[in-house]
TORPA-864178 format. One line per 8 residues: their letters; for each residue y, z, x of C-alpha. Coordinates in steps of 0.02 Angstrom, whole numbers, plus 50000, padded with zeros to 5 digits. Layout:
<atoms>
A	Y/Z/X | ... $
</atoms>
This chain:
<atoms>
MAPRVLIS	50010/50013/50010 | 50173/49932/50074 | 50292/50083/50108 | 50442/50086/49989 | 50620/50163/50063 | 50751/50181/49951 | 50939/50130/49998 | 51022/50255/49887 $
DDLSETAV	51220/50211/50002 | 51319/50033/49992 | 51240/49980/50148 | 51234/49774/50207 | 51126/49685/50126 | 51075/49674/50305 | 50976/49801/50300 | 50878/49771/50119 $
QIFRDRGI	50834/49614/50210 | 50739/49638/50355 | 50662/49788/50270 | 50579/49657/50136 | 50548/49546/50311 | 50439/49689/50378 | 50327/49694/50238 | 50437/49872/50170 $
EVDFQPKL	50454/49873/49954 | 50659/49873/49941 | 50749/49992/49804 | 50911/49940/49841 | 51020/50060/49719 | 51223/50085/49800 | 51277/50206/49676 | 51121/50315/49650 $
GKDKEKLL	51163/50425/49786 | 51326/50514/49675 | 51203/50534/49549 | 51121/50696/49607 | 51010/50733/49447 | 50932/50551/49449 | 50900/50547/49648 | 50808/50720/49608 $
ELIGQYDG	50711/50637/49495 | 50666/50504/49589 | 50663/50542/49763 | 50477/50572/49749 | 50434/50404/49738 | 50497/50354/49915 | 50433/50365/50086 | 50609/50323/50156 $
LAIRSATK	50765/50344/50114 | 50925/50242/50200 | 51093/50322/50174 | 51285/50305/50239 | 51367/50491/50185 | 51405/50474/49981 | 51217/50535/49985 | 51187/50733/49992 $
VTEKVIAA	51018/50763/50046 | 51023/50928/50006 | 50869/51083/50030 | 50823/51053/49828 | 50839/50834/49858 | 50700/50883/50007 | 50611/50979/49917 | 50584/50869/49782 $
ATNLKVIG	50538/50733/49907 | 50359/50761/49896 | 50312/50588/49979 | 50466/50551/50108 | 50431/50514/50291 | 50594/50486/50364 | 50778/50483/50331 | 50899/50360/50389 $
RAGIGVDN	51081/50405/50409 | 51181/50226/50454 | 51301/50303/50557 | 51327/50445/50695 | 51373/50592/50570 | 51215/50690/50494 | 51323/50811/50378 | 51262/50745/50215 $
VDIPAATA	51061/50772/50285 | 50982/50957/50284 | 50918/50959/50471 | 50850/51099/50456 | 50732/51070/50282 | 50700/50875/50326 | 50616/50990/50488 | 50518/51103/50403 $
KGIIVMNT	50429/50972/50303 | 50408/50862/50426 | 50542/50711/50384 | 50587/50623/50519 | 50824/50624/50539 | 50890/50463/50614 | 51065/50414/50646 | 51120/50248/50718 $
PFGNSITT	51230/50309/50855 | 51345/50177/50938 | 51341/50038/50803 | 51529/50096/50759 | 51605/50155/50931 | 51713/49992/50924 | 51790/50003/50732 | 51813/50198/50791 $
AEHAIAMM	51883/50163/50939 | 52003/49991/50868 | 52072/50112/50713 | 52137/50250/50811 | 52220/50113/50954 | 52293/50034/50760 | 52374/50209/50715 | 52431/50241/50860 $
FATARQLP	52539/50090/50844 | 52570/50136/50637 | 52657/50320/50700 | 52728/50226/50861 | 52822/50136/50737 | 52824/50226/50584 | 52724/50068/50500 | 52689/50125/50337 $
AADASTQA	52853/50230/50285 | 52948/50033/50348 | 52828/49951/50254 | 52834/50054/50083 | 53048/50018/50086 | 53062/49875/50153 | 52955/49822/49985 | 53068/49933/49877 $
GKWEKSRF	53223/49821/49910 | 53283/49977/50076 | 53357/49879/50229 | 53333/50053/50354 | 53328/49981/50521 | 53405/50128/50570 | 53286/50240/50497 | 53098/50176/50584 $
MGVEVTAK	53181/50191/50761 | 53044/50185/50871 | 52957/50216/51043 | 52854/50086/51119 | 52683/50152/51196 | 52690/50048/51353 | 52697/50179/51496 | 52679/50306/51424 $
TLGIIGCG	52555/50449/51457 | 52390/50446/51324 | 52308/50595/51330 | 52109/50592/51254 | 52022/50735/51232 | 51829/50678/51224 | 51797/50547/51318 | 51619/50481/51283 $
NIGSIVAQ	51580/50325/51203 | 51712/50302/51107 | 51842/50393/51197 | 51819/50306/51336 | 51821/50130/51246 | 52001/50200/51166 | 52034/50225/51370 | 52017/50063/51403 $
RAIGLSMK	52109/49985/51273 | 52233/50091/51305 | 52248/50054/51495 | 52283/49848/51442 | 52433/49898/51340 | 52496/49987/51528 | 52498/50148/51467 | 52436/50292/51612 $
VIAFDPFL	52284/50410/51516 | 52232/50582/51553 | 52075/50678/51468 | 51982/50801/51443 | 51794/50818/51423 | 51691/50969/51512 | 51568/50824/51589 | 51677/50687/51603 $
SDERAREM	51649/50665/51805 | 51776/50626/51953 | 51675/50495/51989 | 51677/50424/51832 | 51855/50453/51758 | 51864/50372/51927 | 51768/50207/51881 | 51854/50220/51699 $
GVEKVDLD	52024/50208/51792 | 52060/50404/51695 | 52155/50553/51767 | 52039/50715/51743 | 52158/50833/51701 | 52124/51037/51612 | 52165/51042/51408 | 52350/51124/51460 $
TLFRRADF	52423/50996/51583 | 52352/50868/51436 | 52450/50954/51300 | 52569/50960/51441 | 52627/50790/51507 | 52539/50655/51368 | 52672/50580/51253 | 52519/50531/51157 $
ITLHTPLT	52350/50636/51130 | 52185/50546/51025 | 52058/50663/50983 | 51878/50591/51002 | 51735/50723/50998 | 51605/50809/50900 | 51659/50964/50765 | 51608/51121/50865 $
DKTRNVID	51637/51301/50884 | 51729/51279/51048 | 51833/51099/50974 | 51887/51200/50804 | 52049/51189/50777 | 52055/51131/50952 | 52242/51102/50929 | 52322/51238/50843 $
AAAIAKMK	52502/51309/50814 | 52477/51379/51041 | 52440/51219/51054 | 52562/51103/50996 | 52697/51235/51094 | 52622/51193/51277 | 52662/51016/51175 | 52810/50896/51245 $
DGVRIVNC	52944/50879/51106 | 52939/50747/50992 | 52724/50709/51054 | 52616/50624/50897 | 52446/50658/50860 | 52291/50520/50807 | 52136/50592/50767 | 51985/50491/50687 $
ARGGLIDE	51836/50586/50779 | 51820/50736/50636 | 51931/50866/50534 | 51919/51018/50589 | 51977/50971/50763 | 52151/51003/50693 | 52222/51151/50606 | 52335/51057/50467 $
QALRAALD	52441/51178/50433 | 52496/51207/50603 | 52524/51014/50592 | 52631/50978/50474 | 52734/51146/50527 | 52739/51042/50700 | 52806/50871/50580 | 52918/50974/50484 $
SGKVAGAA	53002/51043/50640 | 53020/50897/50742 | 52918/50968/50875 | 52775/50842/50840 | 52884/50672/50813 | 52718/50607/50712 | 52540/50605/50680 | 52408/50468/50612 $
VDVFTEEP	52251/50555/50508 | 52086/50475/50456 | 51987/50657/50434 | 52029/50805/50333 | 51952/50972/50326 | 51879/50925/50161 | 51862/50764/50094 | 51865/50674/49991 $
ATSNVLFG	52018/50718/50018 | 52120/50698/49856 | 52271/50831/49926 | 52313/50929/50080 | 52451/51008/50170 | 52485/50859/50267 | 52532/50738/50127 | 52719/50698/50131 $
APNIVCTP	52738/50761/50289 | 52899/50658/50387 | 52806/50521/50510 | 52645/50528/50427 | 52506/50401/50399 | 52343/50470/50325 | 52184/50334/50326 | 52028/50417/50192 $
HLGASTTE	51926/50389/50329 | 51915/50202/50373 | 51893/50245/50565 | 51691/50149/50539 | 51751/50030/50405 | 51737/49858/50479 | 51636/49719/50432 | 51546/49690/50570 $
AQENVALQ	51498/49912/50591 | 51433/49910/50461 | 51331/49763/50489 | 51277/49837/50628 | 51218/50020/50572 | 51132/49935/50439 | 51059/49844/50538 | 51024/49980/50678 $
VAEQMSEY	50977/50100/50516 | 50849/49957/50459 | 50732/49917/50614 | 50711/50102/50646 | 50672/50155/50490 | 50546/50004/50490 | 50496/50034/50661 | 50451/50208/50597 $
LINGAVQN	50377/50149/50433 | 50255/50030/50503 | 50215/50050/50687 | 50251/50249/50697 | 50363/50229/50844 | 50537/50315/50843 | 50693/50317/50883 | 50867/50389/50886 $
ALNMPSIT	50795/50543/50793 | 50876/50694/50792 | 50740/50824/50748 | 50606/50744/50825 | 50593/50685/51022 | 50487/50531/51059 | 50332/50571/51105 | 50181/50436/51060 $
AEEAPRLT	50015/50515/50979 | 49916/50502/51124 | 50022/50615/51218 | 50107/50764/51068 | 49954/50881/51090 | 50008/50934/51263 | 50190/50886/51282 | 50238/50984/51148 $
PLVKLAEQ	50250/51165/51201 | 50337/51092/51352 | 50463/50983/51262 | 50491/51131/51174 | 50530/51234/51331 | 50625/51084/51424 | 50758/51113/51266 | 50777/51284/51268 $
LGSFAGQL	50810/51304/51473 | 50946/51148/51438 | 51018/51261/51306 | 50997/51402/51394 | 51123/51303/51516 | 51220/51240/51410 | 51274/51375/51320 | 51317/51472/51493 $
TDTDVKAV	51405/51318/51573 | 51607/51292/51557 | 51674/51190/51666 | 51663/51011/51734 | 51479/50968/51776 | 51424/50854/51900 | 51239/50852/51900 | 51080/50905/51849 $
RIEYEGAV	50901/50964/51935 | 50755/50966/51839 | 50605/51026/51951 | 50425/50993/51878 | 50280/51072/51970 | 50076/51090/51936 | 50016/50982/51790 | 50180/50927/51704 $
ANMNTRAL	50221/50840/51868 | 50099/50703/51788 | 50145/50717/51633 | 50294/50609/51530 | 50447/50674/51599 | 50564/50570/51569 | 50546/50619/51359 | 50563/50809/51450 $
TAAALAGF	50712/50795/51564 | 50790/50685/51406 | 50751/50879/51285 | 50834/50954/51429 | 51006/50843/51433 | 50996/50875/51263 | 50979/51047/51239 | 51096/51061/51353 $
LQPQLQTV	51265/50960/51282 | 51217/51028/51112 | 51342/51170/51128 | 51472/51041/51173 | 51372/50874/51062 | 51304/50928/50905 | 51247/50773/50863 | 51149/50726/51029 $
NMVSAPAY	50946/50729/51037 | 50836/50674/51155 | 50874/50504/51155 | 51060/50494/51135 | 51050/50643/51290 | 51029/50505/51421 | 51174/50384/51381 | 51276/50561/51343 $
AKERGIKI	51269/50623/51513 | 51274/50451/51604 | 51447/50406/51501 | 51502/50580/51546 | 51474/50525/51751 | 51332/50662/51767 | 51206/50641/51887 | 51000/50653/51841 $
EETRREQR	50889/50722/51991 | 50723/50755/51912 | 50590/50824/52065 | 50387/50826/52035 | 50275/50917/52158 | 50098/50990/52180 | 50087/51165/52109 | 50119/51284/52223 $
GAYESYMR	50136/51470/52109 | 50053/51530/52023 | 50096/51448/51873 | 49991/51280/51791 | 50156/51223/51736 | 50348/51263/51823 | 50510/51187/51767 | 50680/51216/51851 $
LTVVTEEQ	50838/51164/51761 | 51017/51182/51923 | 51182/51169/51841 | 51259/51111/51985 | 51468/51118/51935 | 51623/51103/52038 | 51604/51300/52058 | 51439/51325/52092 $
ERAVAGTV	51252/51305/52053 | 51139/51378/51920 | 50938/51414/51895 | 50854/51435/51778 | 50639/51416/51773 | 50524/51450/51631 | 50316/51378/51584 | 50205/51379/51452 $
FSDGKPRI	50070/51512/51464 | 49876/51493/51361 | 49964/51526/51194 | 50056/51384/51205 | 50257/51454/51192 | 50391/51440/51310 | 50434/51577/51444 | 50588/51603/51547 $
IQIKGINL	50552/51664/51735 | 50658/51662/51811 | 50874/51672/51812 | 50972/51641/51937 | 50832/51659/52059 | 50800/51839/51982 | 50619/51842/51902 | 50609/51915/51743 $
EAELGPRM	50492/51868/51591 | 50574/51831/51408 | 50513/51730/51244 | 50681/51672/51186 | 50716/51688/51006 | 50852/51635/50877 | 50984/51772/50934 | 50978/51807/51109 $
LYVTNQDK	51134/51948/51210 | 51126/51868/51428 | 51200/52002/51519 | 51238/51995/51699 | 51283/52167/51779 | 51257/52297/51936 | 51103/52394/51957 | 51159/52579/51924 $
PGFVGRFA	51075/52706/51817 | 51111/52734/51642 | 51165/52543/51603 | 51017/52528/51498 | 51050/52666/51408 | 51249/52642/51374 | 51220/52468/51323 | 51062/52503/51191 $
SLLGDSGV	51166/52622/51128 | 51305/52520/51094 | 51188/52405/50987 | 51131/52547/50897 | 51304/52616/50852 | 51324/52427/50808 | 51211/52445/50687 | 51132/52269/50810 $
NIATFSLG	50932/52315/50798 | 50847/52238/50960 | 50686/52137/50962 | 50610/52104/51115 | 50733/52188/51279 | 50670/52112/51439 | 50775/52164/51629 | 50750/52093/51798 $
RDAPGGSA	50842/52103/51974 | 50863/52052/52141 | 50858/52196/52212 | 50871/52416/52196 | 51062/52436/52171 | 51094/52237/52161 | 51127/52094/52037 | 51046/52126/51869 $
IALVEVDG	50988/52017/51701 | 50973/52080/51530 | 50893/51951/51419 | 50915/52044/51250 | 50836/51957/51073 | 50936/52017/50928 | 50935/52025/50751 | 51073/51944/50692 $
DVPASLVS	51262/51911/50741 | 51314/51978/50870 | 51505/52063/50840 | 51633/51970/50929 | 51702/52164/50965 | 51513/52201/51013 | 51539/52074/51112 | 51679/52117/51209 $
NIGTLPGV	51635/52319/51209 | 51483/52277/51325 | 51595/52176/51423 | 51685/52338/51490 | 51514/52422/51525 | 51550/52483/51708 | 51447/52356/51799 | 51468/52218/51668 $
QQVKPLVF	51499/52080/51766 | 51466/51917/51605 | 51391/51932/51431 | 51375/51787/51323 | 51249/51797/51143 | 51147/51650/51129 | 51086/51549/51002 | 50943/51440/51011 $
</atoms>
């Protein structure tokens, strides 16, 4: 029986034809995604679901999807899919991460011109029968400084276009290496320097806890008077109230916004502000981009439904059926080592070294390296996956080094990941025991054994009597329960590490209080 795919959003006809050409039965209902009850009623009939942004694949929808095997999102964002629920039910979630990059970059450039020359307001005024030449005095972009926040796939295209416009380009991106910056012709700077020097600022970064409100009132205060800001990336990167106040005061001379904190944005604090250009999330809205992502998602879903091949999956590694039993626990270990290192890395990354020793050295280390990179980049780039992680790392000029060797120590399989930054090298190592569960066995050369839980506390301190008691008391007094407690040190009275699994979230005030304990050098909450 042929697989059945439902297309519940307005995808290109190209996608429909690709499915049919591959022998897959297609039900093209582009309005169905907006009818939640009808979608719930019908979803159980299909093996695959192809969507864009209108269809909300909630936990309720996934629960009703009794036969669903794969969800394909034509585009990069998967905010409308409950990925944990899909994963729990064994449904693969795919996206098309690079299909609309040029289109989004071009929209950012267009929006920059629109705010530089006040084009929408000038058009409305002229068509209203006015002739207000003096009112719409603009500025040139030639020789101006463009600050790019996030210089990955889309940001690098914007940089290329801006250099072609004779702009000076500076960029902030924690994962952008000096070498890659030189190749692109951009100057790598820290965020405060970008705010201070840029005439125009454009954002091209995912929305994460670290990037939320990256432009707020404090950031705007550091900027030049008369700066112009463009956001075609994600709503929530800019504090909209702060931007409105800065537009009203004239501190910000203009802004162009394609994305909003709440969408659809039928009302917003920015609407009606002086020299504001607003568009309804048009970054990926060109004929070419829609054709590209439609073609890609249809081909990826077809390959999986017919041949079992997995591409651009956000919740499943690219591993063959033969490799899966042995490799899957090692993939989890690689992801955890990467995530551990990524959550502790805040400075510019030059290289990531991964060492494989013992039995693992003879396995599919390419998949393991991709898993480690995905875990490492996840804290900064939440949409990254095993397929896209190597490309993201390459874009940012991060050198990836792999070493394989025969077993030397006591462990049958041993994996160590080292992050090289401008300031230091930090290594974390692990293995998989006979129970199939990954373990951390060494951090910064200090031996310990720890199984990573959903929420952890990582503390480095001087090895002094009384620390453990004071630390545990702080947690207890704050109502935070300890699940597991792992300790290690390099020598009596030397450097020590505590890796503690806790139940529930750790309040920021508690993290601050732990940091004030005598001898504590670093404290960091980690999430896995």
